[in-house]
C-alpha positions in Angstrom: -227.3 96.7 146.6 -227.8 96.7 142.8 -226.5 93.6 141.0 -223.9 94.6 138.2 -225.2 93.6 134.8 -223.2 93.3 131.6 -223.1 96.4 129.4 -225.8 96.1 126.8 -226.1 98.5 123.9 -229.7 99.8 124.2 -231.0 102.0 121.3 -232.2 105.5 122.1 -235.8 105.2 123.2 -236.7 108.7 122.1 -235.5 107.9 118.6 -237.7 104.8 118.7 -240.7 106.9 119.8 -240.0 109.5 117.1 -240.0 106.7 114.5 -243.2 105.2 115.7 -244.9 108.6 115.8 -243.8 109.4 112.2 -245.2 106.1 111.0 -248.6 106.9 112.3 -251.6 104.7 112.2 -252.6 102.1 109.6 -255.0 103.6 107.0 -258.1 101.3 106.5 -258.3 102.5 102.9 -255.0 100.7 102.2 -256.4 97.3 103.3 -257.8 94.9 100.7 -261.0 93.4 102.2 -262.0 91.6 99.1 -262.3 88.0 100.1 -262.1 85.5 97.3 -263.4 82.5 99.3 -265.6 83.8 102.1 -267.2 80.5 103.0 -263.8 78.9 103.5 -262.5 81.7 105.5 -265.6 81.7 107.7 -265.3 77.9 108.2 -261.6 77.9 109.1 -261.0 81.2 110.8 -264.2 82.8 112.1 -263.4 82.3 115.8 -259.8 83.2 115.2 -260.7 86.6 113.5 -263.1 87.3 116.4 -260.4 86.8 118.9 -258.0 89.1 117.1 -260.7 91.7 116.8 -261.6 91.5 120.5 -258.1 91.7 121.7 -257.2 94.6 119.5 -260.3 96.5 120.5 -259.7 95.9 124.2 -256.8 98.4 123.9 -259.4 100.9 125.2 -259.6 98.9 128.5 -255.9 98.5 128.5 -255.5 102.3 128.7 -257.5 102.3 131.9 -255.5 99.4 133.3 -252.2 101.2 132.6 -253.4 104.3 134.3 -254.3 102.2 137.4 -251.2 100.1 137.4 -248.7 102.9 136.7 -250.2 106.0 138.3 -246.8 107.8 138.3 -245.7 106.9 134.7 -242.9 109.0 133.3 -243.5 111.3 130.3 -241.6 108.8 128.1 -244.0 106.0 129.1 -247.0 108.2 128.7 -245.8 109.2 125.3 -245.4 105.5 124.3 -248.8 104.6 125.6 -250.4 107.3 123.5 -248.5 106.3 120.3 -249.2 102.7 121.0 -252.9 103.2 121.4 -253.1 105.3 118.2 -251.6 102.5 116.3 -253.4 99.6 118.0 -256.9 100.9 117.9 -257.2 100.8 114.1 -256.1 97.1 114.2 -259.3 96.3 115.8 -261.2 98.2 113.2 -259.4 96.2 110.5 -260.6 92.9 111.9 -264.1 94.2 112.5 -264.3 95.4 109.0 -263.1 92.1 107.6 -265.7 90.3 109.7 -268.4 92.6 108.5 -267.4 91.7 104.9 -267.7 88.1 105.8 -271.1 88.6 107.4 -269.9 87.8 110.9 -271.2 89.6 114.0 -268.9 92.1 115.7 -266.8 91.0 118.6 -267.8 91.6 122.2 -264.8 93.3 124.0 -264.7 94.3 127.6 -263.8 98.0 127.3 -264.2 99.2 131.0 -263.5 96.5 133.6 -260.3 97.2 135.6 -259.7 94.3 138.1 -259.5 95.0 141.8 -256.1 93.2 142.2 -254.7 95.5 139.4 -256.0 98.7 141.1 -254.6 97.6 144.5 -251.3 96.7 143.0 -251.0 100.2 141.4 -251.5 101.8 144.8 -248.5 100.0 146.1 -246.3 102.1 143.8 -245.8 104.7 146.5 -243.7 102.1 148.5 -240.0 102.8 147.8 -238.7 100.5 145.1 -242.0 99.1 144.1 -242.7 101.5 141.2 -239.7 100.0 139.2 -241.0 96.5 139.9 -244.4 97.5 138.4 -242.7 99.2 135.5 -240.6 96.1 134.7 -243.8 93.9 134.9 -245.5 96.3 132.4 -242.5 96.4 129.9 -241.8 92.7 130.2 -245.4 91.6 129.9 -245.8 94.0 126.9 -242.8 92.5 125.2 -244.1 89.0 125.9 -247.6 89.8 124.6 -246.2 91.5 121.5 -244.0 88.5 120.8 -246.9 86.2 121.1 -249.0 88.4 118.9 -246.3 88.5 116.3 -246.2 84.8 116.2 -250.0 84.7 115.9 -250.0 87.2 113.0 -247.3 85.1 111.2 -249.5 82.0 111.6 -252.7 83.9 110.5 -250.9 85.2 107.4 -249.8 81.6 106.5 -253.3 80.3 107.0 -254.8 83.0 104.7 -252.1 82.4 102.0 -252.9 78.7 102.3 -256.4 79.3 101.0 -255.4 82.0 98.5 -256.4 85.2 100.4 -253.3 87.1 99.5 -255.1 90.5 99.5 -255.9 90.7 103.2 -252.8 88.7 104.2 -250.4 91.2 102.6 -252.3 94.5 103.1 -253.9 93.9 106.5 -252.0 91.3 108.5 -248.5 92.2 107.3 -248.7 95.9 108.1 -250.2 95.2 111.5 -247.5 92.7 112.2 -244.8 95.3 111.3 -246.2 97.8 113.8 -246.4 95.1 116.5 -242.6 94.6 116.0 -242.0 98.2 116.7 -243.9 98.0 119.9 -242.0 94.9 120.9 -238.7 96.6 120.3 -239.7 99.6 122.6 -240.9 97.3 125.4 -237.8 95.2 125.3 -235.3 98.0 125.2 -237.2 99.8 128.0 -237.1 96.7 130.1 -233.4 96.2 129.5 -232.6 99.8 130.4 -234.7 99.4 133.6 -233.1 96.1 134.5 -229.7 97.8 134.6 -230.7 99.9 137.6 -232.8 97.4 139.5 -231.7 95.9 142.8 -231.5 92.1 143.1 -234.7 91.9 145.2 -236.7 94.0 142.7 -235.8 91.8 139.8 -236.5 88.7 141.8 -239.9 90.0 142.8 -240.8 90.8 139.2 -239.8 87.3 138.2 -241.9 85.7 140.9 -244.9 87.7 140.1 -244.6 87.1 136.3 -244.1 83.3 136.7 -247.0 82.9 139.0 -249.5 85.2 137.3 -248.8 84.8 133.6 -251.8 84.4 131.2 -251.6 84.8 127.4 -253.0 87.9 125.8 -256.8 88.1 125.8 -257.3 86.2 129.0 -259.2 88.7 131.2 -260.4 88.8 134.8 -260.9 85.7 136.9 -264.7 85.9 136.2 -264.0 85.2 132.5 -260.6 83.5 132.6 -261.9 80.0 132.1 -263.9 80.9 128.9 -261.1 83.2 127.7 -258.5 80.4 128.1 -260.7 78.0 126.1 -261.1 80.7 123.3 -257.4 81.2 123.2 -256.7 77.5 123.0 -259.1 77.1 120.1 -257.6 80.1 118.4 -254.0 78.8 118.8 -254.9 75.3 117.6 -256.6 76.8 114.4 -253.6 79.0 113.8 -251.3 75.9 114.0 -253.4 74.0 111.5 -255.0 71.8 114.0 -252.0 70.9 116.2 -252.5 71.0 119.9 -248.7 71.3 120.5 -248.2 75.0 121.2 -244.5 74.9 121.6 -244.0 77.0 118.5 -245.8 79.7 120.4 -244.6 79.1 123.9 -240.9 78.9 123.2 -240.3 82.4 121.7 -242.5 84.0 124.5 -240.6 82.1 127.2 -237.4 83.3 125.6 -238.4 86.9 126.0 -239.1 86.4 129.7 -235.7 84.7 130.2 -234.0 87.6 128.3 -235.6 90.4 130.3 -236.1 89.0 133.7 -232.7 87.3 134.4 -229.3 89.0 134.2 -226.9 87.5 131.6 -224.4 85.2 133.3 -226.6 84.7 136.3 -227.1 81.0 135.5 -230.8 81.1 136.5 -233.4 79.4 134.2 -237.0 80.3 134.6 -239.5 77.4 134.8 -241.4 76.8 131.7 -244.4 78.8 132.8 -245.4 80.0 129.4 -245.8 76.4 128.1 -247.8 75.5 131.3 -250.2 78.5 130.8 -250.7 77.6 127.1 -251.3 74.0 127.9 -254.0 75.1 130.3 -255.8 76.9 127.4 -255.8 73.8 125.3 -257.1 71.7 128.1 -259.9 74.3 128.6 -260.7 74.3 124.9 -261.1 70.5 124.7 -262.2 69.6 128.2 
């Protein structure tokens, strides 16, 4: 039996896709890579820039993961993935180009590894009712990652402006951040539309899986999870100006999970699993 949910006005997803497609990809020629204080940028932000570059470039692997996780994806989802990839891949090029201008080595992304648990989970989509659970996991995680990324870009812009690097902050970071907001809106609205037709057990299963398996964006397979957590922790602390309190990042991401994975009026509060995961990255970074 499907739980009745309050009526929510959800924007037309096709209109959103049309808008994203019309916007197209970011033109690298429009980005100002002229760094005024390269030594200071390298000193304060070199690992951070490398992390952003790696995560954005790993969209290539994400495409393989999506194909394995959602083998029966709808035409609408496939269209979004195509537009999303066309916009995301140049983001990695932007950061690699900036790093080259700073004399920093290129990032080392994993472009091919699709974990066994993810492949096995995708095969479960043939079980009645499971495909919607997987789709909810995809859209809710996408929204959470995009929200985390948006916060990260806001902090990166602030750090660049603090040291007088307006050029890249306004022509590189700001346009990328704007596109991430469009992606977030599609993920969120898709999840809300899906939630309206999910049975109670389906949404409960999605919550359980998300709470127990959440990792911040960029933390890869179990073989590299420890190192990736440490890298994320150092990156987050640098973006926060040295603070090890990641609540400014955790709270908005947790709010997205609460918004999408719990029916309004249900009275259920998710445990603070995002804050727990982010604390783990700081502990790994400074162990």
